[in-house]
N, CA, C, O and the ligand as a Tripos MOL2 file, in Angstrom:
@<TRIPOS>MOLECULE
protein
  277   275    70     0     0
PROTEIN
NO_CHARGES

@<TRIPOS>ATOM
      1 N           0.8480   -1.1930    0.0000 N.3       1 MET1
      2 CA          0.0000    0.0000    0.0000 C.3       1 MET1
      3 C           0.8890    1.2510    0.0000 C.2       1 MET1
      4 O           1.4700    1.6090    1.0250 O.2       1 MET1
      5 N           0.9850    1.8980   -1.1430 N.am      2 SER2
      6 CA          1.8280    3.0880   -1.2210 C.3       2 SER2
      7 C           0.9860    4.3450   -1.3850 C.2       2 SER2
      8 O          -0.0510    4.3560   -2.0480 O.2       2 SER2
      9 N           1.4710    5.3810   -0.7630 N.am      3 GLN3
     10 CA          0.7650    6.6460   -0.8680 C.3       3 GLN3
     11 C           1.6930    7.6970   -1.4600 C.2       3 GLN3
     12 O           2.8860    7.7100   -1.1570 O.2       3 GLN3
     13 N           1.1730    8.5580   -2.2800 N.am      4 PRO4
     14 CA          1.9980    9.6480   -2.8150 C.3       4 PRO4
     15 C           2.4150   10.5840   -1.6890 C.2       4 PRO4
     16 O           1.5870   10.9990   -0.8780 O.2       4 PRO4
     17 N           3.7040   10.9130   -1.6450 N.am      5 ASN5
     18 CA          4.1720   11.7420   -0.5230 C.3       5 ASN5
     19 C           4.2980   13.2140   -0.8960 C.2       5 ASN5
     20 O           4.8470   14.0040   -0.1280 O.2       5 ASN5
     21 N           3.8000   13.5820   -2.0550 N.am      6 TYR6
     22 CA          3.9160   14.9860   -2.4570 C.3       6 TYR6
     23 C           2.6770   15.7900   -2.1250 C.2       6 TYR6
     24 O           2.5710   16.9690   -2.4650 O.2       6 TYR6
     25 N           1.7460   15.1400   -1.4580 N.am      7 ILE7
     26 CA          0.5570   15.8860   -1.0330 C.3       7 ILE7
     27 C           0.8090   16.4610    0.3530 C.2       7 ILE7
     28 O           0.9260   15.7260    1.3340 O.2       7 ILE7
     29 N           0.8920   17.7850    0.4190 N.am      8 HIS8
     30 CA          1.1720   18.4400    1.6910 C.3       8 HIS8
     31 C          -0.1330   18.7940    2.3900 C.2       8 HIS8
     32 O          -1.1440   19.0940    1.7560 O.2       8 HIS8
     33 N          -0.0780   18.7500    3.6620 N.am      9 SER9
     34 CA         -1.2120   19.2290    4.4310 C.3       9 SER9
     35 C          -1.1490   20.7530    4.5150 C.2       9 SER9
     36 O          -0.1440   21.2980    4.9720 O.2       9 SER9
     37 N          -2.1730   21.4320    4.0950 N.am     10 PRO10
     38 CA         -2.1640   22.9010    4.1200 C.3      10 PRO10
     39 C          -2.4070   23.4680    5.5080 C.2      10 PRO10
     40 O          -2.3690   24.6830    5.7020 O.2      10 PRO10
     41 N          -2.6530   22.5990    6.4660 N.am     11 VAL11
     42 CA         -3.0490   23.0620    7.7940 C.3      11 VAL11
     43 C          -1.8540   23.5530    8.6080 C.2      11 VAL11
     44 O          -1.9840   24.4380    9.4530 O.2      11 VAL11
     45 N          -0.6830   22.9580    8.3360 N.am     12 LEU12
     46 CA          0.4590   23.2000    9.2110 C.3      12 LEU12
     47 C           1.0230   24.6070    9.0880 C.2      12 LEU12
     48 O           1.2840   25.2600   10.0990 O.2      12 LEU12
     49 N           1.2100   25.0740    7.8820 N.am     13 LYS13
     50 CA          1.8600   26.3670    7.7030 C.3      13 LYS13
     51 C           0.9340   27.3470    6.9920 C.2      13 LYS13
     52 O           1.1420   27.6730    5.8240 O.2      13 LYS13
     53 N          -0.0690   27.8060    7.6880 N.am     14 VAL14
     54 CA         -0.9610   28.7930    7.1130 C.3      14 VAL14
     55 C          -0.3710   30.1750    7.3460 C.2      14 VAL14
     56 O          -0.0040   30.5200    8.4690 O.2      14 VAL14
     57 N          -0.2840   30.9540    6.2980 N.am     15 SER15
     58 CA          0.2110   32.3060    6.4910 C.3      15 SER15
     59 C          -0.9120   33.3090    6.2490 C.2      15 SER15
     60 O          -1.7910   33.1160    5.4100 O.2      15 SER15
     61 N          -0.8420   34.3560    7.0010 N.am     16 TYR16
     62 CA         -1.8420   35.4010    6.8980 C.3      16 TYR16
     63 C          -1.1930   36.6700    6.3480 C.2      16 TYR16
     64 O           0.0280   36.8220    6.3910 O.2      16 TYR16
     65 N          -2.0060   37.5630    5.8400 N.am     17 VAL17
     66 CA         -1.5020   38.8500    5.3900 C.3      17 VAL17
     67 C          -1.9900   39.9050    6.3760 C.2      17 VAL17
     68 O          -3.1900   40.0990    6.5720 O.2      17 VAL17
     69 N          -1.0280   40.5730    6.9840 N.am     18 ALA18
     70 CA         -1.3550   41.6110    7.9530 C.3      18 ALA18
     71 C          -0.9630   42.9670    7.3830 C.2      18 ALA18
     72 O           0.1040   43.1180    6.7880 O.2      18 ALA18
     73 N          -1.8320   43.9450    7.5680 N.am     19 MET19
     74 CA         -1.5200   45.3010    7.1310 C.3      19 MET19
     75 C          -0.8370   46.0440    8.2720 C.2      19 MET19
     76 O          -1.3680   46.1350    9.3790 O.2      19 MET19
     77 N           0.3500   46.5750    7.9820 N.am     20 VAL20
     78 CA          1.0680   47.3340    9.0020 C.3      20 VAL20
     79 C           1.4190   48.7120    8.4560 C.2      20 VAL20
     80 O           1.5300   48.9110    7.2460 O.2      20 VAL20
     81 N           1.5910   49.6510    9.3710 N.am     21 GLN21
     82 CA          1.8810   51.0250    8.9910 C.3      21 GLN21
     83 C           3.1220   51.5270    9.7140 C.2      21 GLN21
     84 O           3.2670   51.3480   10.9230 O.2      21 GLN21
     85 N           4.0170   52.1600    8.9540 N.am     22 CYS22
     86 CA          5.2240   52.7460    9.5410 C.3      22 CYS22
     87 C           4.8140   53.9600   10.3640 C.2      22 CYS22
     88 O           4.1280   54.8570    9.8740 O.2      22 CYS22
     89 N           5.2450   53.9740   11.6220 N.am     23 LEU23
     90 CA          4.8540   55.0740   12.5070 C.3      23 LEU23
     91 C           5.5910   56.3570   12.1710 C.2      23 LEU23
     92 O           5.2210   57.4320   12.6410 O.2      23 LEU23
     93 N           6.6330   56.2460   11.3590 N.am     24 ARG24
     94 CA          7.4400   57.4140   11.0420 C.3      24 ARG24
     95 C           6.9200   58.1360    9.7960 C.2      24 ARG24
     96 O           6.7390   59.3530    9.8050 O.2      24 ARG24
     97 N           6.6840   57.3740    8.7300 N.am     25 CYS25
     98 CA          6.2820   58.0230    7.4780 C.3      25 CYS25
     99 C           4.8670   57.6270    7.0470 C.2      25 CYS25
    100 O           4.3860   58.0730    6.0060 O.2      25 CYS25
    101 N           4.2130   56.8020    7.8390 N.am     26 ARG26
    102 CA          2.8210   56.4210    7.5910 C.3      26 ARG26
    103 C           2.6340   55.5440    6.3540 C.2      26 ARG26
    104 O           1.5210   55.4080    5.8450 O.2      26 ARG26
    105 N           3.7230   54.9520    5.8770 N.am     27 THR27
    106 CA          3.5980   54.0420    4.7510 C.3      27 THR27
    107 C           2.9020   52.7570    5.1960 C.2      27 THR27
    108 O           3.2050   52.2110    6.2560 O.2      27 THR27
    109 N           1.9880   52.2940    4.3930 N.am     28 ARG28
    110 CA          1.2970   51.0510    4.7150 C.3      28 ARG28
    111 C           1.7690   49.9380    3.7930 C.2      28 ARG28
    112 O           1.8410   50.1170    2.5770 O.2      28 ARG28
    113 N           2.0840   48.8120    4.3640 N.am     29 VAL29
    114 CA          2.4150   47.6380    3.5660 C.3      29 VAL29
    115 C           1.7130   46.4260    4.1630 C.2      29 VAL29
    116 O           1.3820   46.3880    5.3480 O.2      29 VAL29
    117 N           1.5010   45.4490    3.3060 N.am     30 SER30
    118 CA          0.9610   44.1950    3.8120 C.3      30 SER30
    119 C           2.0930   43.1830    3.8890 C.2      30 SER30
    120 O           2.8460   43.0060    2.9310 O.2      30 SER30
    121 N           2.2050   42.5330    5.0110 N.am     31 VAL31
    122 CA          3.2640   41.5560    5.2270 C.3      31 VAL31
    123 C           2.6510   40.1830    5.4840 C.2      31 VAL31
    124 O           1.5590   40.0540    6.0390 O.2      31 VAL31
    125 N           3.3920   39.1690    5.0610 N.am     32 GLU32
    126 CA          2.9260   37.8140    5.2900 C.3      32 GLU32
    127 C           3.4280   37.3420    6.6470 C.2      32 GLU32
    128 O           4.6290   37.3720    6.9170 O.2      32 GLU32
    129 N           2.5410   36.9240    7.4650 N.am     33 VAL33
    130 CA          2.9210   36.4630    8.8010 C.3      33 VAL33
    131 C           2.2850   35.1060    9.0730 C.2      33 VAL33
    132 O           1.3110   34.7110    8.4320 O.2      33 VAL33
    133 N           2.8570   34.4160   10.0310 N.am     34 THR34
    134 CA          2.2450   33.1710   10.4690 C.3      34 THR34
    135 C           1.1760   33.4930   11.5050 C.2      34 THR34
    136 O           1.0580   34.6310   11.9600 O.2      34 THR34
    137 N           0.4170   32.4990   11.8620 N.am     35 ALA35
    138 CA         -0.6480   32.7070   12.8450 C.3      35 ALA35
    139 C          -0.0760   33.1690   14.1730 C.2      35 ALA35
    140 O          -0.6910   33.9640   14.8840 O.2      35 ALA35
    141 N           1.1150   32.6620   14.5040 N.am     36 GLU36
    142 CA          1.7610   33.0310   15.7580 C.3      36 GLU36
    143 C           2.2030   34.4910   15.7390 C.2      36 GLU36
    144 O           2.0240   35.2200   16.7150 O.2      36 GLU36
    145 N           2.7830   34.9070   14.6130 N.am     37 GLU37
    146 CA          3.2220   36.2880   14.4860 C.3      37 GLU37
    147 C           2.0440   37.2440   14.4970 C.2      37 GLU37
    148 O           2.1220   38.3490   15.0340 O.2      37 GLU37
    149 N           0.9600   36.7990   13.8980 N.am     38 LEU38
    150 CA         -0.2370   37.6300   13.8710 C.3      38 LEU38
    151 C          -0.7740   37.8490   15.2800 C.2      38 LEU38
    152 O          -1.2310   38.9350   15.6370 O.2      38 LEU38
    153 N          -0.7010   36.7810   16.0660 N.am     39 LYS39
    154 CA         -1.1690   36.8770   17.4450 C.3      39 LYS39
    155 C          -0.2970   37.8570   18.2220 C.2      39 LYS39
    156 O          -0.7920   38.6540   19.0200 O.2      39 LYS39
    157 N           1.0250   37.7810   17.9720 N.am     40 ARG40
    158 CA          1.9540   38.6980   18.6380 C.3      40 ARG40
    159 C           1.6920   40.1380   18.2240 C.2      40 ARG40
    160 O           1.7090   41.0480   19.0530 O.2      40 ARG40
    161 N           1.4510   40.3340   16.9350 N.am     41 LEU41
    162 CA          1.1740   41.6720   16.4200 C.3      41 LEU41
    163 C          -0.0650   42.2600   17.0750 C.2      41 LEU41
    164 O          -0.1110   43.4370   17.4320 O.2      41 LEU41
    165 N          -1.0620   41.4080   17.2220 N.am     42 ARG42
    166 CA         -2.3170   41.8870   17.7800 C.3      42 ARG42
    167 C          -2.1800   42.2470   19.2570 C.2      42 ARG42
    168 O          -2.8580   43.1530   19.7400 O.2      42 ARG42
    169 N          -1.3140   41.5480   19.9680 N.am     43 SER43
    170 CA         -1.1850   41.8120   21.4020 C.3      43 SER43
    171 C          -0.2340   42.9680   21.6820 C.2      43 SER43
    172 O          -0.5030   43.8100   22.5380 O.2      43 SER43
    173 N           0.8850   43.0030   20.9530 N.am     44 SER44
    174 CA          1.8510   44.0740   21.2200 C.3      44 SER44
    175 C           1.5810   45.2820   20.3260 C.2      44 SER44
    176 O           1.8960   46.4140   20.6910 O.2      44 SER44
    177 N           1.0050   45.0370   19.1710 N.am     45 GLU45
    178 CA          0.6290   46.0800   18.2220 C.3      45 GLU45
    179 C           1.8010   46.8760   17.6680 C.2      45 GLU45
    180 O           1.5880   47.9020   17.0230 O.2      45 GLU45
    181 N           3.0190   46.4390   17.8980 N.am     46 ARG46
    182 CA          4.1950   47.0870   17.3220 C.3      46 ARG46
    183 C           5.1020   46.0180   16.7370 C.2      46 ARG46
    184 O           5.1180   44.8720   17.1860 O.2      46 ARG46
    185 N           5.8480   46.4200   15.7340 N.am     47 LEU47
    186 CA          6.8420   45.5140   15.2050 C.3      47 LEU47
    187 C           7.9660   46.3240   14.5970 C.2      47 LEU47
    188 O           7.7440   47.4290   14.1010 O.2      47 LEU47
    189 N           9.1560   45.7890   14.6320 N.am     48 HIS48
    190 CA         10.3030   46.4960   14.0840 C.3      48 HIS48
    191 C          10.6780   45.8870   12.7500 C.2      48 HIS48
    192 O          10.9280   44.6850   12.6610 O.2      48 HIS48
    193 N          10.7180   46.7100   11.7070 N.am     49 ARG49
    194 CA         11.1550   46.2360   10.4140 C.3      49 ARG49
    195 C          11.7370   47.4110    9.6370 C.2      49 ARG49
    196 O          11.4720   48.5760    9.9370 O.2      49 ARG49
    197 N          12.5220   47.0750    8.6510 N.am     50 THR50
    198 CA         13.1620   48.1090    7.8640 C.3      50 THR50
    199 C          12.1670   48.7170    6.8870 C.2      50 THR50
    200 O          11.4960   48.0050    6.1390 O.2      50 THR50
    201 N          12.0820   50.0330    6.9040 N.am     51 CYS51
    202 CA         11.1780   50.7460    6.0190 C.3      51 CYS51
    203 C          11.9520   51.2660    4.8110 C.2      51 CYS51
    204 O          12.9900   51.9110    4.9620 O.2      51 CYS51
    205 N          11.4490   50.9860    3.6260 N.am     52 ASP52
    206 CA         12.1160   51.4430    2.4070 C.3      52 ASP52
    207 C          12.0700   52.9660    2.2940 C.2      52 ASP52
    208 O          13.0170   53.5890    1.8150 O.2      52 ASP52
    209 N          10.9760   53.5510    2.7330 N.am     53 GLN53
    210 CA         10.8120   55.0010    2.6610 C.3      53 GLN53
    211 C          11.7650   55.7170    3.6070 C.2      53 GLN53
    212 O          12.4070   56.7000    3.2380 O.2      53 GLN53
    213 N          11.8460   55.2060    4.8410 N.am     54 CYS54
    214 CA         12.6880   55.8370    5.8500 C.3      54 CYS54
    215 C          14.1540   55.4380    5.6830 C.2      54 CYS54
    216 O          15.0440   56.1790    6.1010 O.2      54 CYS54
    217 N          14.4130   54.2900    5.0850 N.am     55 GLY55
    218 CA         15.7750   53.8270    4.9050 C.3      55 GLY55
    219 C          16.4140   53.3350    6.1880 C.2      55 GLY55
    220 O          17.6380   53.2630    6.2920 O.2      55 GLY55
    221 N          15.6050   53.0050    7.1460 N.am     56 GLN56
    222 CA         16.1100   52.4910    8.4210 C.3      56 GLN56
    223 C          15.0320   51.6710    9.1100 C.2      56 GLN56
    224 O          13.8880   51.5980    8.6600 O.2      56 GLN56
    225 N          15.4350   51.0550   10.2220 N.am     57 GLU57
    226 CA         14.4790   50.2660   10.9660 C.3      57 GLU57
    227 C          13.5730   51.1820   11.7740 C.2      57 GLU57
    228 O          14.0370   52.0490   12.5150 O.2      57 GLU57
    229 N          12.2920   50.9770   11.6190 N.am     58 THR58
    230 CA         11.3300   51.8270   12.3120 C.3      58 THR58
    231 C          10.2900   50.9650   13.0120 C.2      58 THR58
    232 O          10.2810   49.7410   12.8760 O.2      58 THR58
    233 N           9.4270   51.6150   13.7530 N.am     59 GLU59
    234 CA          8.3370   50.9120   14.4150 C.3      59 GLU59
    235 C           7.1190   50.8870   13.5100 C.2      59 GLU59
    236 O           6.7640   51.8860   12.8840 O.2      59 GLU59
    237 N           6.4900   49.7270   13.4570 N.am     60 TRP60
    238 CA          5.3090   49.5550   12.6290 C.3      60 TRP60
    239 C           4.1350   49.1690   13.5040 C.2      60 TRP60
    240 O           4.2640   48.4030   14.4590 O.2      60 TRP60
    241 N           2.9970   49.7170   13.1520 N.am     61 GLN61
    242 CA          1.8020   49.4340   13.9120 C.3      61 GLN61
    243 C           0.8730   48.5360   13.1040 C.2      61 GLN61
    244 O           0.7070   48.7010   11.8960 O.2      61 GLN61
    245 N           0.2920   47.6100   13.7880 N.am     62 TYR62
    246 CA         -0.6460   46.7010   13.1470 C.3      62 TYR62
    247 C          -1.9600   47.4150   12.8650 C.2      62 TYR62
    248 O          -2.5320   48.0510   13.7510 O.2      62 TYR62
    249 N          -2.4310   47.3090   11.6380 N.am     63 LEU63
    250 CA         -3.7030   47.9170   11.2740 C.3      63 LEU63
    251 C          -4.7640   46.8330   11.1340 C.2      63 LEU63
    252 O          -4.7310   46.0530   10.1820 O.2      63 LEU63
    253 N          -5.6870   46.7790   12.0560 N.am     64 PRO64
    254 CA         -6.7200   45.7460   12.0120 C.3      64 PRO64
    255 C          -7.8030   46.0660   10.9870 C.2      64 PRO64
    256 O          -8.9510   46.3440   11.3350 O.2      64 PRO64
    257 N          -7.4090   46.0200    9.7200 N.am     65 LEU65
    258 CA         -8.3600   46.3780    8.6700 C.3      65 LEU65
    259 C          -9.2090   45.2010    8.2360 C.2      65 LEU65
    260 O         -10.3200   45.3680    7.7320 O.2      65 LEU65
    261 N          -8.6750   44.0190    8.4370 N.am     66 GLY66
    262 CA         -9.4090   42.8420    7.9920 C.3      66 GLY66
    263 C          -9.3160   42.6710    6.4960 C.2      66 GLY66
    264 O          -8.5760   43.3970    5.8310 O.2      66 GLY66
    265 N         -10.0320   41.7510    5.9760 N.am     67 VAL67
    266 CA        -10.0230   41.4790    4.5400 C.3      67 VAL67
    267 C         -11.1020   42.3280    3.8870 C.2      67 VAL67
    268 O         -12.1970   42.4930    4.4240 O.2      67 VAL67
    269 N         -10.7710   42.8580    2.7250 N.am     68 SER68
    270 CA        -11.7030   43.7840    2.0900 C.3      68 SER68
    271 C         -12.7290   43.0750    1.2220 C.2      68 SER68
    272 O         -12.8200   43.3060    0.0160 O.2      68 SER68
    273 N         -13.4800   42.2270    1.8510 N.am     69 ARG69
    274 CA        -14.6200   41.6440    1.1750 C.3      69 ARG69
    275 C         -15.5280   40.9890    2.1890 C.2      69 ARG69
    276 O         -16.5620   40.4300    1.8220 O.2      69 ARG69
    277 ZN          8.7840   54.6630    7.1630 Zn       70 ZN70
@<TRIPOS>BOND
     1     1     2 1
     2     2     3 1
     3     3     4 2
     4     3     5 am
     5     5     6 1
     6     6     7 1
     7     7     8 2
     8     7     9 am
     9     9    10 1
    10    10    11 1
    11    11    12 2
    12    11    13 am
    13    13    14 1
    14    14    15 1
    15    15    16 2
    16    15    17 am
    17    17    18 1
    18    18    19 1
    19    19    20 2
    20    19    21 am
    21    21    22 1
    22    22    23 1
    23    23    24 2
    24    23    25 am
    25    25    26 1
    26    26    27 1
    27    27    28 2
    28    27    29 am
    29    29    30 1
    30    30    31 1
    31    31    32 2
    32    31    33 am
    33    33    34 1
    34    34    35 1
    35    35    36 2
    36    35    37 am
    37    37    38 1
    38    38    39 1
    39    39    40 2
    40    39    41 am
    41    41    42 1
    42    42    43 1
    43    43    44 2
    44    43    45 am
    45    45    46 1
    46    46    47 1
    47    47    48 2
    48    47    49 am
    49    49    50 1
    50    50    51 1
    51    51    52 2
    52    51    53 am
    53    53    54 1
    54    54    55 1
    55    55    56 2
    56    55    57 am
    57    57    58 1
    58    58    59 1
    59    59    60 2
    60    59    61 am
    61    61    62 1
    62    62    63 1
    63    63    64 2
    64    63    65 am
    65    65    66 1
    66    66    67 1
    67    67    68 2
    68    67    69 am
    69    69    70 1
    70    70    71 1
    71    71    72 2
    72    71    73 am
    73    73    74 1
    74    74    75 1
    75    75    76 2
    76    75    77 am
    77    77    78 1
    78    78    79 1
    79    79    80 2
    80    79    81 am
    81    81    82 1
    82    82    83 1
    83    83    84 2
    84    83    85 am
    85    85    86 1
    86    86    87 1
    87    87    88 2
    88    87    89 am
    89    89    90 1
    90    90    91 1
    91    91    92 2
    92    91    93 am
    93    93    94 1
    94    94    95 1
    95    95    96 2
    96    95    97 am
    97    97    98 1
    98    98    99 1
    99    99   100 2
   100    99   101 am
   101   101   102 1
   102   102   103 1
   103   103   104 2
   104   103   105 am
   105   105   106 1
   106   106   107 1
   107   107   108 2
   108   107   109 am
   109   109   110 1
   110   110   111 1
   111   111   112 2
   112   111   113 am
   113   113   114 1
   114   114   115 1
   115   115   116 2
   116   115   117 am
   117   117   118 1
   118   118   119 1
   119   119   120 2
   120   119   121 am
   121   121   122 1
   122   122   123 1
   123   123   124 2
   124   123   125 am
   125   125   126 1
   126   126   127 1
   127   127   128 2
   128   127   129 am
   129   129   130 1
   130   130   131 1
   131   131   132 2
   132   131   133 am
   133   133   134 1
   134   134   135 1
   135   135   136 2
   136   135   137 am
   137   137   138 1
   138   138   139 1
   139   139   140 2
   140   139   141 am
   141   141   142 1
   142   142   143 1
   143   143   144 2
   144   143   145 am
   145   145   146 1
   146   146   147 1
   147   147   148 2
   148   147   149 am
   149   149   150 1
   150   150   151 1
   151   151   152 2
   152   151   153 am
   153   153   154 1
   154   154   155 1
   155   155   156 2
   156   155   157 am
   157   157   158 1
   158   158   159 1
   159   159   160 2
   160   159   161 am
   161   161   162 1
   162   162   163 1
   163   163   164 2
   164   163   165 am
   165   165   166 1
   166   166   167 1
   167   167   168 2
   168   167   169 am
   169   169   170 1
   170   170   171 1
   171   171   172 2
   172   171   173 am
   173   173   174 1
   174   174   175 1
   175   175   176 2
   176   175   177 am
   177   177   178 1
   178   178   179 1
   179   179   180 2
   180   179   181 am
   181   181   182 1
   182   182   183 1
   183   183   184 2
   184   183   185 am
   185   185   186 1
   186   186   187 1
   187   187   188 2
   188   187   189 am
   189   189   190 1
   190   190   191 1
   191   191   192 2
   192   191   193 am
   193   193   194 1
   194   194   195 1
   195   195   196 2
   196   195   197 am
   197   197   198 1
   198   198   199 1
   199   199   200 2
   200   199   201 am
   201   201   202 1
   202   202   203 1
   203   203   204 2
   204   203   205 am
   205   205   206 1
   206   206   207 1
   207   207   208 2
   208   207   209 am
   209   209   210 1
   210   210   211 1
   211   211   212 2
   212   211   213 am
   213   213   214 1
   214   214   215 1
   215   215   216 2
   216   215   217 am
   217   217   218 1
   218   218   219 1
   219   219   220 2
   220   219   221 am
   221   221   222 1
   222   222   223 1
   223   223   224 2
   224   223   225 am
   225   225   226 1
   226   226   227 1
   227   227   228 2
   228   227   229 am
   229   229   230 1
   230   230   231 1
   231   231   232 2
   232   231   233 am
   233   233   234 1
   234   234   235 1
   235   235   236 2
   236   235   237 am
   237   237   238 1
   238   238   239 1
   239   239   240 2
   240   239   241 am
   241   241   242 1
   242   242   243 1
   243   243   244 2
   244   243   245 am
   245   245   246 1
   246   246   247 1
   247   247   248 2
   248   247   249 am
   249   249   250 1
   250   250   251 1
   251   251   252 2
   252   251   253 am
   253   253   254 1
   254   254   255 1
   255   255   256 2
   256   255   257 am
   257   257   258 1
   258   258   259 1
   259   259   260 2
   260   259   261 am
   261   261   262 1
   262   262   263 1
   263   263   264 2
   264   263   265 am
   265   265   266 1
   266   266   267 1
   267   267   268 2
   268   267   269 am
   269   269   270 1
   270   270   271 1
   271   271   272 2
   272   271   273 am
   273   273   274 1
   274   274   275 1
   275   275   276 2
@<TRIPOS>SUBSTRUCTURE
     1 MET1         2 RESIDUE 1 A MET
     2 SER2         6 RESIDUE 1 A SER
     3 GLN3        10 RESIDUE 1 A GLN
     4 PRO4        14 RESIDUE 1 A PRO
     5 ASN5        18 RESIDUE 1 A ASN
     6 TYR6        22 RESIDUE 1 A TYR
     7 ILE7        26 RESIDUE 1 A ILE
     8 HIS8        30 RESIDUE 1 A HIS
     9 SER9        34 RESIDUE 1 A SER
    10 PRO10       38 RESIDUE 1 A PRO
    11 VAL11       42 RESIDUE 1 A VAL
    12 LEU12       46 RESIDUE 1 A LEU
    13 LYS13       50 RESIDUE 1 A LYS
    14 VAL14       54 RESIDUE 1 A VAL
    15 SER15       58 RESIDUE 1 A SER
    16 TYR16       62 RESIDUE 1 A TYR
    17 VAL17       66 RESIDUE 1 A VAL
    18 ALA18       70 RESIDUE 1 A ALA
    19 MET19       74 RESIDUE 1 A MET
    20 VAL20       78 RESIDUE 1 A VAL
    21 GLN21       82 RESIDUE 1 A GLN
    22 CYS22       86 RESIDUE 1 A CYS
    23 LEU23       90 RESIDUE 1 A LEU
    24 ARG24       94 RESIDUE 1 A ARG
    25 CYS25       98 RESIDUE 1 A CYS
    26 ARG26      102 RESIDUE 1 A ARG
    27 THR27      106 RESIDUE 1 A THR
    28 ARG28      110 RESIDUE 1 A ARG
    29 VAL29      114 RESIDUE 1 A VAL
    30 SER30      118 RESIDUE 1 A SER
    31 VAL31      122 RESIDUE 1 A VAL
    32 GLU32      126 RESIDUE 1 A GLU
    33 VAL33      130 RESIDUE 1 A VAL
    34 THR34      134 RESIDUE 1 A THR
    35 ALA35      138 RESIDUE 1 A ALA
    36 GLU36      142 RESIDUE 1 A GLU
    37 GLU37      146 RESIDUE 1 A GLU
    38 LEU38      150 RESIDUE 1 A LEU
    39 LYS39      154 RESIDUE 1 A LYS
    40 ARG40      158 RESIDUE 1 A ARG
    41 LEU41      162 RESIDUE 1 A LEU
    42 ARG42      166 RESIDUE 1 A ARG
    43 SER43      170 RESIDUE 1 A SER
    44 SER44      174 RESIDUE 1 A SER
    45 GLU45      178 RESIDUE 1 A GLU
    46 ARG46      182 RESIDUE 1 A ARG
    47 LEU47      186 RESIDUE 1 A LEU
    48 HIS48      190 RESIDUE 1 A HIS
    49 ARG49      194 RESIDUE 1 A ARG
    50 THR50      198 RESIDUE 1 A THR
    51 CYS51      202 RESIDUE 1 A CYS
    52 ASP52      206 RESIDUE 1 A ASP
    53 GLN53      210 RESIDUE 1 A GLN
    54 CYS54      214 RESIDUE 1 A CYS
    55 GLY55      218 RESIDUE 1 A GLY
    56 GLN56      222 RESIDUE 1 A GLN
    57 GLU57      226 RESIDUE 1 A GLU
    58 THR58      230 RESIDUE 1 A THR
    59 GLU59      234 RESIDUE 1 A GLU
    60 TRP60      238 RESIDUE 1 A TRP
    61 GLN61      242 RESIDUE 1 A GLN
    62 TYR62      246 RESIDUE 1 A TYR
    63 LEU63      250 RESIDUE 1 A LEU
    64 PRO64      254 RESIDUE 1 A PRO
    65 LEU65      258 RESIDUE 1 A LEU
    66 GLY66      262 RESIDUE 1 A GLY
    67 VAL67      266 RESIDUE 1 A VAL
    68 SER68      270 RESIDUE 1 A SER
    69 ARG69      274 RESIDUE 1 A ARG
    70 ZN70       277 GROUP 0 **** ****
C-alpha cells in the first residue's frame, strides 16, 4: 500500500496577510505572517522592520483592517 508523498497538508503552515503602517512616514504595507506572528502583532501592536521610505528600521503598527470583502 503506497501513498503519494507529495501531497502536503495545508493546515500546518498557514500564512496570513497583515496590514502594518510605519509610525514614522505612515507608509502602509501588507506583510505575510504566520498565525503566531499575527497573534503577537495583535497583542503588542508594534513591530520592528526596515522601512524602504525611511531607509532604516522603524516601528510599525498593526492595522486591524481585515479582509476587504
Ligand atoms: Zn517609514
